C-alpha positions in Angstrom: 0.0 0.0 0.0 1.1 3.6 -0.6 0.9 6.3 2.0 -2.6 7.3 0.9 -3.9 3.8 1.0 -3.8 3.1 -2.8 -2.5 -0.2 -4.0 0.9 -0.3 -5.5 0.8 -1.0 -9.3 1.4 -4.4 -10.8 3.8 -3.7 -13.6 4.1 -5.9 -16.7 7.1 -4.8 -18.8 6.7 -7.7 -21.2 9.4 -9.7 -19.5 8.5 -13.2 -18.7 9.6 -16.1 -16.5 11.4 -18.2 -18.9 13.3 -21.5 -19.1 16.1 -19.9 -21.0 16.9 -17.3 -23.6 15.8 -19.3 -26.7 16.9 -19.0 -30.3 14.1 -18.9 -32.8 13.5 -18.7 -36.5 10.4 -16.9 -37.8 8.9 -17.3 -41.3 7.8 -13.8 -42.0 6.8 -13.5 -45.6 6.6 -15.1 -49.0 6.8 -12.1 -51.4 4.9 -13.9 -54.2 2.2 -14.9 -51.7 2.2 -12.4 -48.8 -1.1 -13.7 -47.5 0.4 -17.1 -46.7 0.6 -17.5 -42.9 3.7 -16.8 -40.8 5.3 -19.4 -38.5 7.8 -19.7 -35.7 10.2 -22.5 -35.0 12.4 -23.1 -32.0 16.0 -23.7 -32.8 16.5 -26.6 -30.3 18.9 -28.8 -32.4 22.4 -28.2 -33.5 21.5 -28.3 -37.2 18.4 -26.9 -38.8 17.8 -27.7 -42.5 15.6 -25.4 -44.7 14.2 -27.0 -47.8 11.3 -27.1 -50.2 8.2 -29.1 -49.5 4.8 -29.1 -47.9 4.9 -26.6 -45.0 5.9 -28.4 -41.8 8.8 -29.6 -39.6 10.3 -32.7 -38.3 12.9 -33.3 -35.6 15.4 -36.1 -35.0 17.9 -36.4 -32.2 20.4 -34.1 -33.7 18.7 -32.2 -36.5 15.5 -30.3 -37.4 14.1 -30.0 -40.9 11.8 -27.1 -41.8 10.0 -27.4 -45.1 8.4 -24.4 -46.9 6.1 -24.5 -49.9 8.2 -22.3 -52.1 9.0 -23.5 -55.7 12.0 -21.2 -55.8 13.7 -23.2 -53.1 15.8 -26.3 -53.4 14.9 -29.5 -51.7 17.8 -29.0 -49.3 18.4 -25.2 -49.6 20.3 -24.0 -46.5 21.4 -24.9 -43.0 21.5 -23.1 -39.7 24.3 -24.6 -37.6 24.9 -24.0 -33.8 28.5 -23.5 -32.9 30.4 -22.5 -29.7 30.3 -18.9 -30.8 26.7 -18.8 -31.9 24.7 -19.7 -35.0 25.8 -19.6 -38.6 24.0 -19.8 -41.9 25.3 -22.0 -44.7 24.0 -22.4 -48.3 23.5 -26.1 -49.0 24.3 -26.0 -52.7 20.9 -24.5 -53.6 20.1 -23.6 -57.2 19.0 -19.9 -56.4 21.4 -19.2 -53.6 20.9 -18.1 -49.9 20.8 -14.4 -49.1 21.7 -12.9 -45.8 20.8 -9.2 -45.1 20.4 -8.7 -48.8 23.7 -10.3 -49.9 24.2 -13.8 -51.4 26.4 -15.9 -49.1 28.0 -19.3 -48.8 28.5 -19.1 -45.1 28.0 -16.3 -42.5 27.7 -15.9 -38.8 24.2 -14.9 -37.7 23.3 -12.0 -35.4 20.1 -11.3 -33.7 17.6 -9.8 -36.0 19.2 -10.9 -39.3 16.9 -11.5 -42.3 17.4 -14.7 -44.3 16.1 -15.2 -47.9 15.6 -18.7 -49.3 13.8 -18.7 -52.6 11.2 -16.0 -52.3 10.7 -16.6 -48.6 11.9 -14.2 -45.9 12.8 -15.4 -42.4 13.9 -13.7 -39.2 16.6 -15.1 -36.9 16.3 -14.2 -33.2 19.3 -15.3 -31.1 18.0 -14.9 -27.6 14.3 -14.3 -27.0 12.9 -14.7 -23.4 11.1 -18.0 -23.8 8.4 -19.3 -21.5 8.7 -23.0 -20.7 5.5 -23.9 -22.5 6.4 -22.0 -25.8 6.9 -24.2 -28.8 6.7 -24.2 -32.6 3.7 -22.6 -34.3 2.8 -23.0 -37.9 -0.9 -23.1 -37.6 -2.1 -19.5 -37.7 -5.2 -20.4 -35.6 -2.8 -20.7 -32.7 -1.3 -17.3 -32.9 -1.7 -15.4 -29.7 -4.2 -12.5 -29.9 -5.5 -9.8 -27.8 -9.0 -8.6 -28.7 -9.9 -8.8 -32.3 -7.0 -6.9 -33.8 -3.6 -7.3 -32.0 -1.8 -10.6 -32.7 1.7 -11.7 -32.0 4.1 -14.6 -32.7 6.5 -13.5 -30.0 6.5 -16.1 -27.2 7.2 -13.7 -24.5 4.7 -11.0 -25.6 2.1 -13.7 -26.0 2.5 -14.6 -22.3 2.3 -11.0 -21.3 -0.9 -10.5 -23.3 -2.4 -13.5 -21.5 -1.8 -11.7 -18.2 -3.3 -8.5 -19.5 -6.4 -10.4 -20.7 -6.9 -11.8 -17.2 -6.7 -8.3 -15.7 -9.2 -7.1 -18.3 -12.1 -8.7 -16.5 -11.1 -7.1 -13.1 -12.1 -3.5 -12.0 -8.4 -2.5 -11.8 -7.4 0.8 -13.5 -4.7 0.2 -16.2 -2.0 2.3 -17.6 -0.7 1.6 -21.1 2.7 3.0 -22.0 3.9 2.9 -25.6 5.4 5.0 -28.3 3.2 6.9 -30.7 1.6 4.6 -33.2 1.9 1.4 -31.2 -1.9 1.0 -30.8 -2.7 2.2 -27.3 -6.3 2.9 -28.3 -6.6 -0.4 -30.0 -5.5 -2.1 -26.7 -7.9 0.1 -24.8 -10.9 -0.9 -26.9 -9.9 -4.6 -26.6 -9.7 -4.2 -22.8 -13.2 -2.8 -22.9 -14.5 -5.6 -25.0 -12.9 -8.3 -22.8 -14.2 -6.6 -19.6 -17.8 -7.3 -20.7 -18.8 -4.0 -19.1 -22.2 -3.0 -20.4 -21.6 0.7 -20.6 -19.9 2.6 -23.5 -16.2 3.1 -24.3 -15.4 6.8 -24.1 -12.0 8.2 -25.1 -10.8 11.6 -23.9 -7.7 13.5 -25.2 -6.2 14.9 -22.0 -4.0 17.3 -23.9 -7.1 19.0 -25.2 -8.6 19.8 -21.8 -7.7 23.4 -20.7 -7.9 24.2 -17.1 -10.9 26.5 -17.6 -13.0 23.6 -19.0 -11.6 20.6 -17.3 -14.4 20.2 -14.7 -17.1 20.8 -17.2 -15.7 18.4 -19.8 -15.0 15.6 -17.3 -17.9 16.0 -14.9 -20.6 17.8 -16.9 -22.5 20.9 -16.0 -26.0 22.1 -15.3 -27.9 24.5 -17.6 -27.0 28.0 -16.7 -23.9 27.1 -14.8 -22.0 29.6 -17.0 -22.8 31.9 -19.9 -22.4 29.2 -22.6 -24.1 26.4 -20.6 -27.4 26.3 -22.6 -28.3 22.8 -21.6 -27.4 20.0 -19.1 -24.3 18.0 -20.2 -23.2 14.8 -18.5 -19.5 15.1 -19.1 -17.0 12.3 -20.2 -17.0 10.5 -16.8 -20.8 10.1 -16.5 -21.0 9.3 -20.2 -18.8 6.2 -19.5 -20.9 5.0 -16.6 -20.7 1.2 -16.3 -18.2 1.3 -19.2 -14.6 2.3 -19.8 -13.0 5.8 -19.8 -9.8 6.1 -21.8 -7.6 9.0 -20.7 -5.4 9.4 -23.8 -2.2 11.5 -23.5 -2.6 11.1 -19.8 0.8 12.7 -19.0 -0.5 16.0 -20.5 -3.4 16.3 -18.0 -3.1 19.7 -16.3 -2.6 20.0 -12.5 -6.3 21.0 -12.1 -7.4 18.0 -14.1 -5.2 15.7 -12.1 -6.7 16.9 -8.9 -10.3 16.6 -10.2 -9.6 13.1 -11.5 -8.2 11.9 -8.2 -11.4 12.8 -6.5 -13.4 10.7 -9.0 -11.1 7.7 -8.4 -11.2 8.1 -4.6 -14.9 8.8 -4.2 -16.4 7.2 -7.3 -18.7 10.1 -7.7 -18.8 13.4 -9.6 -20.3 16.8 -9.0 -21.4 18.6 -12.2 -20.5 22.3 -12.5 -23.4 24.3 -11.2 -24.7 21.5 -9.0 -24.0 20.5 -5.4 -25.3 17.0 -5.4 -22.7 14.3 -6.0 -23.6 11.6 -8.6 -22.2 8.1 -8.2 -20.4 6.6 -11.2 -19.1 3.2 -12.0 -16.2 3.7 -14.4 -13.2 1.6 -15.4 -10.3 3.9 -16.1 -7.5 3.3 -18.6 -4.7 5.8 -19.0 -2.5 5.9 -22.1 0.7 7.7 -22.5 4.0 7.6 -24.4 5.9 9.1 -21.4 7.1 7.6 -18.1 4.7 8.7 -15.5 6.9 7.5 -12.7 9.7 9.9 -13.9 7.2 12.7 -14.2 5.9 12.0 -10.7 9.4 12.2 -9.3 9.9 15.5 -11.1 6.7 16.9 -9.6 4.7 17.3 -12.8 2.4 14.3 -12.2 0.7 13.7 -8.9 2.1 10.7 -7.0 -1.2 9.9 -5.4 -3.0 10.0 -8.7 -0.4 7.7 -10.3 -0.9 5.2 -7.4 -4.7 5.2 -8.0 -4.4 4.8 -11.8 -1.7 2.2 -11.9 -3.5 -0.9 -10.8 -1.7 -2.6 -13.7 0.9 -1.1 -16.0 1.5 -2.6 -19.4 4.2 -1.6 -21.8 3.4 -2.0 -25.5 6.6 -2.8 -27.3 7.6 -0.7 -30.4 7.5 -2.4 -33.7 11.3 -2.5 -34.0 11.3 -4.8 -30.9 8.7 -7.2 -32.4 9.8 -7.6 -35.9 8.8 -11.2 -35.8 5.2 -9.9 -36.2 5.9 -8.0 -39.4 4.5 -10.8 -41.5 1.2 -10.9 -39.5 0.9 -7.1 -39.8 1.6 -6.9 -43.5 -0.9 -9.6 -44.2 -3.6 -7.8 -42.1 -2.9 -4.5 -43.8 -2.9 -5.9 -47.3 -6.2 -7.6 -46.5 -7.6 -4.3 -45.2 -6.4 -2.0 -48.0 -6.1 -4.0 -51.2 -9.2 -4.4 -53.5 -8.0 -7.9 -54.2 -5.6 -9.0 -51.5 -4.8 -12.3 -53.1 -3.4 -10.4 -56.2 -0.9 -8.4 -54.1 2.8 -9.4 -54.6 6.1 -7.7 -53.5 9.2 -7.1 -55.4 12.4 -8.4 -53.9 13.8 -4.9 -53.0 10.5 -3.7 -51.7 10.2 -6.7 -49.4 13.8 -6.1 -48.2 13.1 -2.5 -47.4 9.9 -3.2 -45.5 11.6 -5.8 -43.3 14.7 -3.8 -42.7 13.1 -0.4 -41.8 13.0 0.4 -38.1 9.5 2.0 -38.2 10.0 4.9 -35.8 6.2 5.7 -36.0 5.4 2.1 -35.5 2.2 0.3 -36.8 0.7 3.6 -37.8 3.6 4.3 -40.2 3.5 0.8 -41.5 -0.2 1.1 -42.3 0.2 4.4 -44.1 3.1 2.9 -46.1 1.2 -0.2 -47.2 -2.0 1.7 -48.1 0.0 4.2 -50.3 2.1 1.4 -51.9 -1.0 -0.6 -52.8 -2.7 2.4 -54.4 0.4 3.2 -56.5 1.2 -0.3 -57.5 -2.3 -0.9 -59.0 -2.4 -4.4 -60.5 1.4 -4.9 -60.4 3.7 -5.9 -57.6 4.7 -3.4 -54.9 8.2 -2.2 -55.9 10.8 -0.1 -54.0 9.8 3.1 -55.8 6.3 2.7 -54.4 7.7 3.1 -50.9 8.4 6.4 -49.0 11.8 8.0 -49.6 12.9 7.3 -46.0 12.7 3.5 -46.7 14.6 3.6 -49.9 18.4 3.6 -50.0 20.0 7.0 -50.5 22.4 7.6 -53.4 26.0 7.2 -52.3 27.8 10.4 -51.4 31.4 11.1 -52.2 33.8 9.7 -49.5 35.5 12.1 -47.2 39.1 12.6 -48.3 41.7 10.7 -46.4 45.0 12.5 -46.7 47.4 10.1 -45.2 48.3 6.5 -44.7 47.7 6.9 -41.0 44.0 7.8 -41.8 43.7 4.6 -43.8 45.1 2.5 -41.0 42.9 4.2 -38.4 39.8 3.7 -40.5 40.6 0.0 -41.1 41.2 -0.5 -37.4 37.9 1.2 -36.5 36.0 -1.0 -39.0 37.7 -4.1 -37.5 36.9 -3.2 -33.9 33.3 -2.1 -34.7 32.8 -5.5 -36.4 34.3 -7.4 -33.4 32.3 -5.5 -30.8 29.1 -5.2 -32.9 29.2 -1.4 -32.9 29.9 -1.0 -29.1 31.4 2.5 -29.1 32.5 2.3 -25.4 34.4 -0.9 -26.0 36.1 0.5 -29.1 37.1 3.6 -27.2 38.7 1.5 -24.4 40.6 -0.7 -26.9 41.9 2.4 -28.7 42.7 4.2 -25.5 40.7 7.3 -26.2 37.4 8.9 -25.3 34.0 8.1 -26.8 33.8 11.6 -28.1 36.9 11.1 -30.2 35.5 7.8 -31.6 32.4 9.7 -32.7 34.5 12.4 -34.4 36.4 9.7 -36.3 33.2 8.0 -37.3 31.9 11.2 -38.8 35.2 11.9 -40.5 35.3 8.4 -42.1 31.5 8.3 -42.7 31.1 5.1 -40.6 27.7 4.3 -39.0 28.0 2.1 -35.9 24.4 0.9 -36.4 25.4 -1.0 -39.5 27.7 -3.2 -37.3 25.0 -4.1 -34.8 
């Protein structure tokens, strides 16, 4: 309990109790048939063979075989091999070659998040995902974990976290959803309302649009004549959500006056409309949504600690899209189905598929949806090509290299490249090895036009 009697929040960060950090392979996309279902396979043998055949998998004592219905693949196309230093990818003498991160390879060490192409199929390698004990292979899309009618995931850890959130949905606990812009906080909120089976309506309020002068009237309503523009009785957002769910979007932007007013509602479960003196009981389930850390704001004094304690019955963090790239196939399929006149006719060019799977999606699912809708409109009856995608996804034309005026520059640049490769872009480790400050490493990176992200 907190000092004011409120229950301390239950926080779900998406982390799960797991047996081990498991390696996984996700079948994301077949670019000729993007509506074909995704799949996930646990890499629990030392050798995993990828080949052409009816979709499925089989396991022997030492080897797994994953077959994919892709006519552009060879019967035995490629292998993933577990070694002491990690996993490697090997071409198995395939007719059309094996591609790693957009480059044809014979053999290459794999890093977490690498994209593998076999035939016209794209797969994602994850080196160490938190893995619940019960998580296993999944190639039947009916078994994909879902939350509500929209949000679905192949991530074993996120699936477990969603299960906990679903159980909380039926309780009266207030919930705070934290996630970046575009991650789907309102989608989650509507799903929580549906799962709660509360009989009242779902009401969404943008807290950033509530000025101090109107916050009481907007939230609690007013009586006719309470002020000059009050020409009729208004119930306000809280009473409108009676027996239902009230979403407080952009919760961190609620003004000090609004925070104080909302705290009374949560404590007393009643409101007093402006111009009235009689309290009115309300039965409202409150969900707060924000892209900012309320705990940090509370410590800084800009968000009331007692209000945070009342709201945070359960805190759930929605991961950004860049942290759940294993779901890109699911999302692309849903968006194509939603926006294409004939979804089955949609195909993707090779470079377009590579760009879609490599982009970090800073604006998350919202950005992905806008991109797919625009690409489908431009492509018409043909495949989606790279030039149908926004400029920020397409590779930029090469710029002239910065001049290197001495042999010492060449040697330093070569050493930087070697150390960045060995440390996977760890600037601090590179600086320690070279005996200099991080700031100096960054200056050299700018001088030699090296991007540490490309080594990660």
